[in-house]
C-alpha positions as CSV (number, residue, x, y, z in Angstrom):
1,M,-0.3,0.6,-0.2
2,K,1.4,3.5,-0.7
3,I,1.3,6.4,1.5
4,L,-0.7,8.9,0.1
5,L,1.0,13.1,0.0
6,I,-1.5,15.8,0.0
7,L,0.0,19.3,-1.0
8,T,-1.8,22.4,0.1
9,G,1.0,24.6,-0.2
10,G,2.5,27.1,2.4
11,T,6.3,27.5,2.5
12,I,7.1,23.6,1.6
13,C,5.8,24.1,-1.3
14,S,7.4,27.5,-2.1
15,F,10.5,28.4,-3.9
16,G,12.3,32.0,-3.9
17,D,15.2,33.4,-6.4
18,S,18.7,32.7,-5.8
19,D,18.5,35.2,-3.0
20,N,15.7,32.9,-1.9
21,L,13.7,36.2,-1.8
22,N,10.5,37.0,-3.4
23,R,8.8,32.9,-2.7
24,A,6.4,31.5,-4.5
25,L,4.3,28.8,-4.7
26,D,5.7,25.9,-6.4
27,M,3.6,22.3,-6.3
28,A,5.5,20.9,-9.2
29,K,8.8,21.4,-8.0
30,A,7.5,20.8,-3.9
31,R,5.9,17.6,-5.2
32,R,9.6,16.4,-7.3
33,M,11.8,17.4,-4.7
34,L,9.8,16.3,-0.9
35,V,10.0,12.7,-2.8
36,D,13.2,12.9,-4.2
37,N,15.5,13.7,-1.6
38,F,13.4,11.2,0.6
39,Q,14.1,8.8,-1.7
40,K,18.4,9.6,-2.0
41,S,18.4,9.8,1.9
42,D,19.4,6.9,4.2
43,S,16.3,5.7,4.8
44,Q,15.3,2.8,4.8
45,Y,12.0,2.9,4.2
46,K,13.7,4.9,0.9
47,N,11.6,3.3,-1.7
48,E,8.2,3.3,-0.1
49,E,5.4,4.2,-2.6
50,F,4.2,7.4,-3.1
51,E,1.1,8.5,-4.2
52,V,0.3,12.7,-5.0
53,I,-2.9,15.0,-5.5
54,Q,-3.2,18.6,-4.9
55,I,-6.0,20.2,-3.0
56,L,-4.5,24.2,-3.1
57,D,-2.2,26.4,-4.3
58,V,-2.5,28.9,-1.5
59,L,0.4,30.3,0.7
60,S,-0.7,29.3,4.1
61,E,-0.7,33.0,5.4
62,N,-3.3,33.4,3.0
63,M,-5.5,30.2,4.7
64,T,-9.3,31.2,5.3
65,V,-12.5,28.9,6.2
66,G,-13.5,28.6,1.8
67,S,-9.9,27.4,1.5
68,Y,-11.1,25.6,3.9
69,N,-14.3,24.5,2.7
70,V,-11.8,23.4,-0.3
71,I,-10.4,20.8,1.9
72,I,-13.2,19.2,4.1
73,S,-14.9,18.2,0.7
74,S,-11.9,16.6,-1.0
75,L,-11.5,14.5,2.1
76,K,-14.5,13.4,1.3
77,G,-13.7,12.2,-1.8
78,I,-10.3,9.9,-0.8
79,D,-10.8,5.8,-0.1
80,F,-8.4,5.9,3.0
81,S,-8.7,2.3,3.4
82,L,-6.3,2.2,0.2
83,Y,-3.6,3.8,1.9
84,K,-1.1,2.7,5.0
85,G,-1.2,6.5,5.9
86,V,-1.6,10.1,5.1
87,I,0.8,13.1,4.5
88,I,-0.8,16.9,4.7
89,A,2.4,19.2,3.4
90,H,0.9,22.7,4.7
91,G,2.8,26.0,6.0
92,T,3.6,27.1,8.7
93,D,1.9,30.1,8.9
94,T,-1.1,28.6,10.0
95,L,-0.3,25.5,10.6
96,A,-2.1,24.7,14.4
97,Y,-5.4,25.5,13.1
98,T,-5.7,23.4,9.9
99,S,-3.4,20.4,12.5
100,A,-7.0,21.5,15.1
101,L,-9.4,20.9,12.5
102,M,-7.7,17.5,11.1
103,A,-7.3,15.9,14.7
104,L,-10.9,17.0,14.2
105,I,-12.3,15.2,11.3
106,L,-9.6,12.1,10.5
107,Q,-9.6,10.9,14.3
108,N,-11.6,8.6,13.2
109,I,-10.5,7.0,10.2
110,S,-7.8,3.5,10.9
111,I,-4.8,5.3,9.6
112,P,-1.6,7.5,10.9
113,V,-2.0,11.5,9.4
114,F,0.3,13.3,9.8
115,M,1.1,17.4,9.2
116,V,4.0,18.3,7.9
117,S,5.4,21.5,7.4
118,S,9.2,23.7,6.9
119,N,10.4,26.4,8.1
120,R,12.7,27.2,4.7
121,P,12.1,25.9,1.7
122,L,13.2,22.5,1.1
123,N,15.9,23.8,-1.1
124,S,17.3,26.0,1.5
125,A,20.2,26.0,3.8
126,G,18.6,25.1,7.1
127,A,15.2,23.9,5.9
128,N,13.5,21.7,8.2
129,G,11.0,19.9,5.8
130,N,12.9,17.4,4.3
131,C,13.5,15.9,7.8
132,N,9.8,16.6,9.0
133,F,8.6,15.1,5.7
134,K,11.3,11.7,6.1
135,T,10.5,11.2,9.9
136,A,6.6,11.1,8.8
137,V,7.0,8.6,6.1
138,E,8.9,6.0,8.9
139,L,6.9,6.3,11.5
140,I,3.7,5.2,8.9
141,C,6.0,2.6,7.4
142,A,7.2,1.4,10.9
143,G,4.0,1.1,11.4
144,I,2.7,4.4,13.8
145,G,-0.7,4.1,15.1
146,K,-3.3,6.0,13.2
147,G,-3.9,9.2,15.3
148,V,-3.7,12.8,13.8
149,Y,0.5,13.8,14.7
150,V,2.5,16.3,13.9
151,S,6.0,16.3,13.0
152,Y,8.6,18.8,13.3
153,K,12.3,20.0,14.2
154,N,13.2,23.2,16.2
155,M,15.8,24.7,15.5
156,D,17.8,23.4,18.4
157,G,17.9,19.9,16.2
158,R,15.0,18.3,18.3
159,M,12.4,16.2,16.4
160,Y,9.0,16.1,17.9
161,I,6.2,14.6,17.5
162,H,3.3,16.5,18.3
163,N,-0.9,15.3,19.4
164,A,-2.3,17.7,16.2
165,A,-5.0,18.5,18.7
166,H,-2.7,20.4,21.0
167,I,-0.2,21.8,19.0
168,T,0.0,26.1,18.8
169,Q,1.4,28.6,16.6
170,C,4.8,29.8,16.9
171,G,5.6,32.4,18.9
172,E,7.3,35.7,18.3
173,Y,9.8,35.6,16.1
174,S,10.0,31.8,16.4
175,E,10.3,29.4,14.1
176,D,9.4,26.6,16.8
177,F,6.5,24.8,18.0
178,F,5.3,23.5,20.9
179,S,2.8,21.5,22.2
180,K,1.7,20.9,26.2
181,D,2.5,16.8,25.3
182,A,5.3,16.8,23.0
183,F,6.7,13.3,22.7
184,E,11.5,14.1,21.9
185,L,12.5,11.7,19.0
186,T,15.8,10.7,19.9
187,G,17.8,8.6,16.9
188,C,16.8,6.9,14.6
189,N,15.5,3.8,16.5
190,Y,12.2,4.7,16.6
191,I,12.5,3.1,12.4
192,T,13.3,-0.8,14.4
193,D,12.6,-0.4,18.1
194,K,9.2,-1.0,18.8
195,D,9.6,-0.1,21.7
196,I,9.3,3.2,21.1
197,L,6.4,2.7,18.6
198,R,4.0,1.6,22.1
199,D,5.3,3.9,24.3
200,I,3.9,6.4,21.7
201,A,0.9,5.1,21.4
202,G,0.7,4.9,25.1
203,W,1.5,9.0,24.8
204,Y,-1.2,9.7,22.4
205,Y,-3.8,8.5,24.3
206,A,-3.3,8.4,27.9
207,D,-4.1,13.0,26.9
208,S,-7.5,13.8,26.8
209,K,-8.7,15.3,23.5
210,V,-11.1,16.6,21.7
211,K,-14.0,13.5,20.1
212,G,-13.1,12.9,17.0
213,I,-15.6,13.9,14.1
214,Q,-16.7,11.7,11.1
215,L,-16.2,13.6,7.8
216,N,-19.2,13.1,6.2
217,D,-21.0,14.6,8.9
218,I,-19.2,18.0,8.5
219,G,-21.3,20.1,6.4
220,R,-19.9,23.9,4.4
221,I,-18.5,25.7,8.0
222,K,-18.8,29.7,7.5
223,D,-16.7,31.9,9.1
224,D,-19.0,33.2,12.2
225,V,-16.9,33.0,14.9
226,L,-15.5,35.7,16.4
227,L,-11.7,35.3,18.4
228,I,-10.7,38.2,20.9
229,R,-6.8,38.3,22.6
230,P,-7.1,40.4,26.0
231,Y,-4.1,42.7,26.0
232,V,-4.3,46.1,28.5
233,G,-6.9,48.4,27.5
234,L,-9.2,46.5,25.5
235,R,-12.0,48.1,25.1
236,Y,-15.5,46.2,24.4
237,D,-17.4,48.6,23.4
238,I,-16.0,49.1,20.1
239,I,-16.4,45.8,19.2
240,D,-19.4,45.4,16.8
241,I,-21.7,42.6,17.4
242,N,-23.7,41.6,14.6
243,E,-26.8,39.7,12.9
244,S,-22.9,38.0,11.0
245,V,-21.2,36.5,14.7
246,R,-22.4,32.8,15.7
247,I,-20.0,32.6,18.4
248,V,-16.9,34.8,20.3
249,V,-13.9,32.5,21.9
250,H,-12.1,34.9,23.6
251,Q,-8.7,33.9,25.0
252,M,-7.4,34.9,28.3
253,Y,-4.2,35.8,29.5
254,H,-2.1,32.2,31.0
255,S,-3.5,32.5,34.5
256,Q,-6.9,32.0,33.0
257,T,-7.8,35.5,34.1
258,A,-9.5,39.5,31.8
259,C,-9.6,42.4,32.6
260,T,-13.0,42.2,35.4
261,D,-11.9,45.1,37.6
262,T,-11.9,48.1,36.5
263,P,-11.0,52.3,37.9
264,G,-13.9,54.5,38.0
265,N,-16.4,54.4,34.7
266,E,-13.9,51.9,32.7
267,T,-16.3,49.3,32.2
268,V,-16.3,49.5,28.5
269,N,-12.3,47.1,29.2
270,S,-14.3,44.5,31.9
271,I,-15.3,41.2,30.2
272,C,-18.5,41.7,32.5
273,Y,-19.4,44.0,29.9
274,F,-18.7,42.2,27.0
275,A,-20.3,38.8,28.4
276,E,-23.3,41.2,28.7
277,K,-23.3,42.9,25.6
278,C,-23.1,39.0,23.9
279,K,-26.0,37.7,26.5
280,N,-28.6,40.8,25.0
281,N,-27.5,39.7,20.8
282,N,-27.8,35.8,22.6
283,I,-24.0,34.7,21.2
284,P,-22.1,31.8,23.2
285,L,-19.2,33.7,24.4
286,F,-16.4,31.0,25.2
287,V,-13.1,31.7,27.1
288,T,-9.7,29.4,27.0
289,P,-7.4,28.5,28.1
290,C,-8.9,27.5,31.4
291,F,-7.8,24.1,34.0
292,K,-9.8,22.2,36.1
293,D,-8.4,22.3,40.0
294,E,-6.6,25.4,39.6
295,N,-6.0,28.6,42.0
296,I,-8.6,30.8,40.7
297,Y,-8.4,33.9,40.3
298,S,-11.6,36.1,41.8
299,S,-11.4,37.2,38.0
300,S,-12.4,33.7,37.1
301,E,-15.3,34.1,39.5
302,K,-17.1,36.9,38.4
303,M,-16.4,36.3,34.6
304,K,-18.1,32.8,35.4
305,K,-21.3,34.7,36.4
306,S,-21.6,37.0,34.7
307,G,-22.3,33.8,32.1
308,V,-18.6,33.2,29.8
309,I,-18.7,30.0,28.9
310,P,-14.8,28.4,30.1
311,L,-13.7,25.3,27.7
312,Y,-10.9,23.3,30.1
313,G,-7.9,21.5,28.3
314,M,-7.8,23.2,25.0
315,T,-5.6,25.1,22.5
316,L,-6.9,28.2,21.5
317,E,-6.6,27.1,18.1
318,M,-8.6,23.9,19.0
319,T,-11.3,25.8,20.8
320,Y,-11.6,28.9,17.4
321,I,-12.0,25.5,14.6
322,K,-14.5,23.6,16.7
323,A,-16.5,26.1,16.8
324,L,-16.2,26.8,13.7
325,I,-17.2,23.4,13.2
326,S,-20.4,23.4,15.5
327,G,-22.4,25.5,13.1
328,T,-22.8,22.7,10.7
329,L,-23.4,20.2,13.6
330,C,-25.2,22.5,16.1
331,K,-29.1,23.9,16.0
332,S,-28.9,25.8,19.1
333,N,-26.5,27.9,21.5
334,E,-27.5,24.5,24.0
335,E,-26.4,22.2,21.5
336,I,-23.3,24.6,20.6
337,I,-22.5,24.4,24.5
338,R,-22.6,20.9,24.9
339,F,-20.7,20.0,21.4
340,M,-17.7,22.8,22.7
341,Q,-17.3,20.9,25.9
342,E,-17.5,17.9,25.2
343,K,-14.4,15.4,25.4
């Protein structure tokens, strides 16, 4: 059986000029380089066969909800039983969001899926895309269990396997990806060491993750979710809540807080003010990240009393993606809340 390689664009599918500037997508070249570089490597699986398809041709910073609908529609037409594994080549800018989407909609298929990116074009010095791809292929061929993963080598030279449901966006001025429970691969013994494959399986299923959704149950998603990040001086009175907004996802500070106490008459800076605004417009307001059984600040209690809905254990990216998909599966706010809180 072959491995299915799906190209969507991104840096891993782009190339620059002689000075590595003015990068542009070249899907045909990316198709050749990914497979050719692997076949020229020292991997014991270098003769592995691939079937390559292209479903998008966009730089990942240009990813839209419309693009996600193209991806979902394309995936519905694939018979996954024909393959031993799937590799999706994707850009880094929106990798965490698309990984969350794949973790939701491909969790229930019976083969492993890997998201693979590159920090730089494949023909550039220091590019990690070929290594990320090679690791994904080798783990699939070695017999890694079903699941949705991200293989990514950080700039310190360490190769990590991430649960696609848990990976977060790169930090500022960084090319590294992190997740709360990343599995570090050391050396190349994972190719033949079945204990390591069992360790990966144990790691993958040890922590809770969102419940997978049947791919064919998902309809056409809409860009009707508003995502808000907190900052000093955020004014909620200038945020327009209208009929085009179905759900609001509000990130909190790392200590699961947001502004609730305001001196004088600065109530427009309080999330409690915004919660009332959402309530009056019948719009659910979810907050994340939240941790159960942690020290709770008084501001957290005020938020709960004002009507915000805490979501426990999910990344911001997963919360946003799950909110997007809820529109195709849920008919009422009550159903949306149950769906968002479901593990």
